N, C-alpha and C positions, 0 to 999 in steps of 0.2 A: 526645331521650331523657327519661326521667322525672326528677322531682325527688327527690333523696335528702335525708332529714332525719335528723340525729343530735343527741342531747342526753343529759344525765344523767337527766333526768326528763321525761315527757310527760303532759299533761293533755288530755282530749278532752271536747268538749261536742257534743250532738246537738240538732237542731231538735225532734225528738219521739222517743218511745220506740221507734217502729218503724223509724227511720232507721238504716241500716247504716253509712253513711259519715258521719264527723263533719263539722260545718260550721265547727268551730274547733279548732285544735291549739295548745296553749300549751307551749313548750319552755323548760326552765331548765337552766343549767349546761353549759358547753362545747358551745354550740349550733353546728352546722355544717350549712349548707344548700348543696347542690351542685345547680345548675340549668344548663340550656343557656346562660343569659346570663352565668354566672360562679359563683364561690364566695364565700360570705359566712359569717363566723363572728361570734359575739357571746356575751354572758352570758345574754341572754334573747331570746325571739322569740315573736311571736303571729301565727299563720297563719290568716287568714280564707279558708277553703277555697272557699266559694261565691263570694266576691268576688275571689279571686285576689290578695289583698294580704298582704304580709309586713311586720311591724313589728319591727325589731331594736332592742334597747336594751342599752347597756353594752359598752364595749370592742369596738366594731364594727370589723371589718377584713375585707378581701377583695381580689378581683381580678376583672377582666372582660376582654373583648376590647379595650376602649378604655382600660382602666386597668391598668397593671402591678401596682399595689398601692394601696390606699386605707385610711384610718382615719377614724372618726367616733364621736361619742357616741351618735347614733341614726340610723336609716335606715328610712324608709317607702318601700316599693317595690311597684309594681303589675306583676305578672308578665305581664299581657296587653298593656299599653301600653308597658312598660319605662320608665315615668315614675317619678321618685323625688324624695324630699326628704331631704337629709342635713344634720346640724348638727354644728358643730365639726369641720370636714372638712379633711383634708390628703391629698395623693396624689402618687405618683411615676409617671413614665412615661406621662403622658397623650399619646396619639399624635396628632400634628398633620399628618403627611405620610408620604410613602413612602420617605424616606431619600435622595432624589435631590439633596439640598442644601438650604440655607436652614435655618430653624428647624423642626425636625420633632418635638421633644419638649418637653412642658411639665410642670413640677412645681408643684403647688399647695402652698405652704408653710403657708398658713392661709386659712380662709374660715369665717365663723360659720354661714352658711346657704348651701346649694347646691341648685339645682333641676336635675334631669335630665329630658330629653325623648328618648324612644326610645333610652334607654341612653347618651345623650351629655350631658356637662355643658354647660348653656346659660346659667345665671345663677348668679352668686355675689355675696353681699352681707355686710354687717356687718364690713367690713375684710378685704381680700384681698391676699395676697402671692403673686406668681407668679415662677417662674424659667424662662426659655426658653433652650434649648440647641439647637445644630445641628452643622454640620460643623466641622472643626478650625480652619478659617480665619476663622470667625465668632466675635466676642466674645459671651459670654453676655449675656442681657438680664434685668435685674431690674425687676419691675413691682409697684407698690403703688397701691391705690385703695380707696375706700369700697365700690364695686361694680364688677363686671365682667360684661359680656354677650358670649357667643360665638355668632356666626352661622355657618351651614354652607351650602356650595354644593350643587348638584344631585348631586354625587358623595359628599356627606356628609363632605367634608373641610372643616375650619374656613376660613372666608373672611375673617372679621374678629374682632378682639378690641377691644371698646369699654369704656374705663375712665371712671368718673365719680367725682368728689369726691376732693379732696386727692390728685391723681394725682402719682406720682413714678416716673420712668423713669431707669434708670442703666445705662450700658454703656461700657466703656473709660474714656476721659477725659470723657465727656459725661454730665451730670447735669441732668435737666429736671423742672420741676414745672408743673402747670397744673390747671384745673378739669376738663377733659375731654381724653381722648386716644383716637384711633381707629387701631389697628394693622391695616393691610391685609396679610393673609398672602400674597397673590399678588404684589403689588408690593414687599412688605417696606418699607413706608414708614409713618411715624407722623405723623398730623396732630394738633397740639395747639391747643386753643381755650380762651380765658379765663384771665386772670392768668398768662400764660406768663412763666416766669423760668428761666434756665439758666446753667450754667457749661459752656462748651465750649472746645476747644483754641483758644488765642490770644484768647479773649474771656471775661471773667468778669462775672457779675452782669447778664446780658442780660435785659431785660424787654420785653414787648410784648403784642399781642392774639392773634396766631396764628403758628404756625410749622409747617413740614413737614420731617421728618427722614428721609433716605434711609439705611436700615441697610446697604445694599450698598456705597455710596460713602463714607458718613460725612458727606455734605454736608447742610447745613441751610439752608432758605429761611426768612427772618424777615420779618415784616410788622409795621410800627409799633413797631420795637424801639429800645432805647437800650442800647448795650453799654458796658462799662467795659473798654477795650482794654488788654491786658497790654503792658507795655513790651517793646521788642525787647531781646534779650540784648546787652549792650554788646560792641562789637567790640574785639578786642585792639589796643592802640596800636602803631603802626608804630615800629620801631626807628630813632630819629633819630641814633644815634651814628655 
């Protein structure tokens, strides 16, 4: 379907006086662009018609097939390739699966800069906070890192979420920090590397080089670790009377 453009005011520029179609459209005030890829609204937008690129500025928000809703300060988007660059980004309802169990939805609470490839979020940087949710039996997962890369499999479903720099992962009674963490979406395990330290049930202040955390079972394999074991709860004294 065609692209629908709405705004309070429009400005048009032409390559030459004989050209009937503008090569650039500048929109200001209550901008609304409705395209097959999704809906985007903003305060201003600059549409390079010949190059197929849209630049949105100010109070950018919208939705797409992959994002239930998103917000940003700016958004540069290529209509042909579906590649994009967003700044000061947050989003709700990033689809991760088909709802058959496991973690199938991701909310991005904050990301300073986000790159999209073919309409999908692939790279986030500048400080990233993510919330992962799934079925009712699974505890939510909170993720923080300096940067996050998302890889996709052949079916275009996310296969891994790789976090780098000041990584913090929290779920239930487990709280982990490391330099790098790699979340495998298929096996639902997280591998931690570099300056690993954690508080886990029955062990506090665990440190080491690497660890692997199974989100399904809650089990964690530790390598080169030194735990501070929490004392057992004191048993009640037997009645000697």
